[in-house]
N, C-alpha and C positions, 0 to 999 in steps of 0.2 A: 659885200661878202662874196667870196669866190664860188665858182661852181663846186658843188659837193660831189655827187655821184660816188665813185669809188676811188677818189683821188688820193685818199690816205692823208699824207702830209703835204701842205703847200706853204712855201716861203715866198713872201712878196716884199721886195725891196729891202731885204734884211741888211743892216749895217751894224758892225761892232767896232767901236772906236775906243782907244785907250788914250792916256794923256799925251803920249808921244808918237802914236802910230794908229793906223786904221787896219784892223785885222781882216775885216770883211767889208766889201764895198758893193752894195746893191745886189744881193743874191736873190734871184728869181728862179725858182725851180719847183716842180711838183713830183712827189715820190708816190707811186701808185700803191694802193692798198693790196695786201696779200702778196707783195713782190719783194725780191731781195735787191735793194738799192745800195750801191757802194759809192762812198765819197773817196776819190782817189787823187793823190797828188804828192809832190815832194814835201819833205819836212818844212814846216813854216808856212804852208800855203793857206792855212785857215780851216782845214777840214775838222780837226778836233774841236776848235772853237765853235764851229757851226753845230756840231753834235751837242756840245754843252748848252748852246742856246735852245736847241730843241728840247733838251732834257730839263731846262730851267735852272741849271747850275750857274749860268751867267745870264744876264739880261741884255736884250737887244738895245742898241743905241737908237735905232730907227727901224721901221718896217713891221711886218706882221707875220705870225706863224699860225697856221690853221691846221686843225685835225678834223677833217670832214667839214661840218658846218660850225664847229666850235673854234673860236680864236683862243689860243692857249698861251701866247707870249706873256700875258699878264698874270697867269696862274702860277701858284707854287708847284714845285716838282711833284708832290704827292697827288695833286689834282689833275695831272696831265695824262693819266691812264696809260703809262708806259713803264717799261723796265729797262735796265741798263746793265751791261757787262763791261767792266773796266779792263784796261791793259794789265793792271795788277789785279789779282783775283779778289782781293779785299775780303778774304775769309777771316772769321774770328778764330784765332788759334786755340782758344780755351773751349770752344764749342765743338760738338761732334758734327759729322757730315749732315746728319738729319737735322740737327738744331740750326746749322748754317742755312740749309735749304729752306727751313720753315721760319726763319727769323722775321722776315717781312710780314708773313701771315700772322705771326704772333703779335707783332706790334699793331697790326690792324684789327686785332681782336676776332679773327676768324675762329669759328667753333672748332674744338679739338677733333671732333669726328671728321669734319670737312678737311682739316689739315692732314689727318692721317690718310684719308682717301686720296688727296692730291699727291702726298708724298709717295705713296705706294705706286701710283700711276707714273709719276715723273721719274722716280728712282729706277723703275723697270725700263722705262724708255731710254734712260741715259746709261744703263749698265752699272748702277750704283747700289743695287739692292743689298749686295754682300758687304758694302763698305759703310753703312749708315752709322755704325757705332765708333768708327775711327775718327781721330783728330786730323786736321789738315797736314800736320807734320809727318803723318804716316802715309801720305799719299804721294804718288808721282805727279809730275807737272801736268800730264794729260788728265789724270783723275781730278786734280784740283780745278782744272779748266771745266770739266764736266760738272763739278759741284757749282761753280759760278753760273754756268748755263742753266742748271736745274733750278737754282734760286730765281733766275729770271723767268723761266718757263712756268714754275709753280704759281707765280702771281697771276697767271692767265690774263695778262695785259695784251691788247691787240698789237701794240708797237713794241719792238725790242731794238734798243740801240746798243751797238758794240764798238768800242774804241780800241782798235788794234789788239784784239784778245789773244792772238796767237804769237805775238812777237817774242814771248819768253820761251817758246818751245823749239826743239831741234827740228831740222828740215823734214825728217821722216814723219814725226808726230804732227807737224803742221799740215802735211799733206793729208793725213788721216782725219784730222779735226776739220779740215775744210769740207771734206765729204760729209762728215757727221753733221756739221752745222747747217749745210745746205739741205740735207735730207730732213733735218728737224724742221727747218723753216717751211719746206714744202708740205710736210706731214701736218703741221699745225696751222698752215695758212697765215703765218705771222707777217705783218708789215715790218721788215727788218731793214735797218739803216746801219751800215757797216763801214767803219773808217779804216783805211789802210794806205800805206805808201807802196805796197807790194803789188805790182801789176798782175802777177800770176794769181794771187788771191782774187783780185778783182775780176780777171777774165774768166776764171774757172767757176766762180760762185755767183756772179751777178746776173740779174735780169736787166738791170739798168745801171750804167756807170756815169757818175758825175765827175768829170775831170776838172780839178781846181789848180789854180796857179796864182800866187801873189794876191790872195784874197778875192779872186774872181773866178767865175765859171768859164772854162774854155769850151767845153762841149758836153752834151748830155745825149747818150745813145746806148744801144745794146752793145755788148762786147764785139759781136761780129761786125756791126756797122762802124764802130769806133776804129777797128783795125783796118777795115776796107776803105773808109772814107773819112780820114781825119780832117777836121774843119780848120785847123790852124797848124802852123809849123811846130808849136810847142807840143801838141797832141801827137803829131807825126813822129817827133823825136823822142817822145816819152813812152809811147806804147810800142811794144815789140822787143824781142831779145834775139839778136841785136835790133836796134831801132831802125826806122826807115832811113835810107841814105838821103840826105838833103844837099843837093848839089847846086852851086851858084849857076844861074842861067848862062853866065859868061863862059863857064867851063864846058858847056854843051851847045856851042854855037851852031852846030850842024843839025841839032834836033829841033823839029818844028814845035812851037809853043804858042799859047794864046798871047795876045797883046797884054802887056803889063806884068808878065811873068818875071819874078825875081829869083825864084828857087824852084828847082825841079826835084821831085821826090820819087824814089822807087824802093820797094822792099828788097832786102838782100836775096830772098828766094825767087824774086821775079826776074832778076838779072840772069843771063845765060851766056854761054860761050859759043852758041850756035842757034840756029832757028831764025825766024823772021823778026825784024825790028830794026831799030836804029843802031848802026855799028859805030863803035868808038874805040880808039886805041887806048890801051891802059898798060901801066907798068905794075908788076907784082911786087908788093912791098913786104908782105908777111903772110904766113900760112899757119892757121891754128886748127889742129886736128882734134875733134871732139868725139870720135867714134862713129856714130851714125852720120854726123855732119862734119864738113870742113869749112871753116870760115877763111876766106881769102881777102886780105886787105889789098885794094888796088888804088893806084893814083891815076886820075884822069885830068890832065891839064892842071895839075896842082891841087885838085880836090881829092880827098880821101874817101873811098867808098868800100863797102863790104859786100862780097859775093858769097852766097851760101851754096855749097855743093854737097853732093853725096860724099860720105866718108870713104867710099870705094873709088872715087874719081882718080884718074891718073894725075901724077904730078904736073905742074904747069911750068912753062918756060918763063923767062924773065919778063917778056912782053906778050900780051894777049890782045885779042879783039873781043870786046864785050858787046853783047847785044841787049838793048833796052827795048822791050816790046812796047809799042805805042799805047796799047790799051791798058798798060800797067803803070803808066806815068801819072804823077800827081803834080799839080801846078799851084804855086802860091805867089801872091803879090808881095810888094815891098813892105806891107804891114803884117805879113805873116798869115794872111787869110787865104783860104782855099779859093781857087778860081774854078767854078763849076764846069764839069764835063757833061757832054750830051747824055752819057749813060748813067749819070748819078741818080736820076729818077728811077731807072731800072733797078739799081741797087736797092733803093727804098722798097720797091714793089716785091723783090725777091725776099728781103728780110721780113717784110710784113706778112708774107704768105706762110712763114714758118711758125707764127705765133698768133693765136686767136686774140690775145690782148692787143697786139699791135694792129690787127685787122680793124679793130674798132677805134684805135688811137694811133694815127700815123706818127712816124718817127720824127725826131729832131725838132727844129724850130717851127715846123709846119703845124705842130700840135701845142696849143697853149698849156696843156696839162703836163707836157714834158718840155719845158721851155729852156732855151739857151739864153744866157744873160745878154742883155741888150748890147748890141754892137759887136758881139763875139760870134754870133751865128752867121749862117749864110749858105 
């Protein structure tokens, strides 16, 4: 049995195989209680499959899923003490808002007085008190999303699972709902597991992000550490808009690098055209003006990189000298794994000092409760 404490959900060696493919291969991760954890990755990486295994909608092929001291992978969904919000709102069109919210409680036989008390409390919290008599067709997309959230919250389950719940909303409403969902999770102290392919959602909402790729975990970390210290080339190229520049070592022959370096990474905002650092000649290929920022596509010895400048910066000549500050470089070996820098431990300490939870539970693969999949950490 795993350590219990406040670990929330713990997945140990979870595998999901189908007749012709393996969707998940040896997932080991712990999701802390009372925190907002995000499963992030491209389409087809296995994140929704993992959420369905936690919910009990699919069964594991191998491995274990624990909630605290209770192993739940063999339990039916109704016995797992969790709620779920789907990508489609799954509201009953013939029922009112109130009836949709209370449907689960009615099925469970909760007393009517208790149902009413919970409904009043949750409807007020979600801003639905004036809409309880309406049908779903009379609601906007954002209001329907609130009803789906209210139905999950009214169950008073300690774990709430969300499978890309904002994908059907427009950009402005998605931004608003991100704030509302995050505030709700913090107010109620829910253990929330949220699936998305949108890194903006992940970075703005999560306490902890689990980056997945091809059925495996690439890295588990806080948003800040994930951005500052990606453990693999995949994470470096996936996190960030625009993502980290990943330059072949051969294109930067004059830049000192650790032995075994195959790729050198640098964030677009860390490159400059002046200041201290390694100087390299570059050709300007494209300029994209975005208002506050300007993205400049450069070519360095055949490698394409992006430089982020202020939108007020002066126009550039065809050729420039770019500066790569040594303390901003990231090094990866031929397997795509990060080569540790001397200041990596300092980054851990700075991140830990910002969060009492992390003070008790160090980051990354140094902590078995926030584990990186075997062979992918480092």
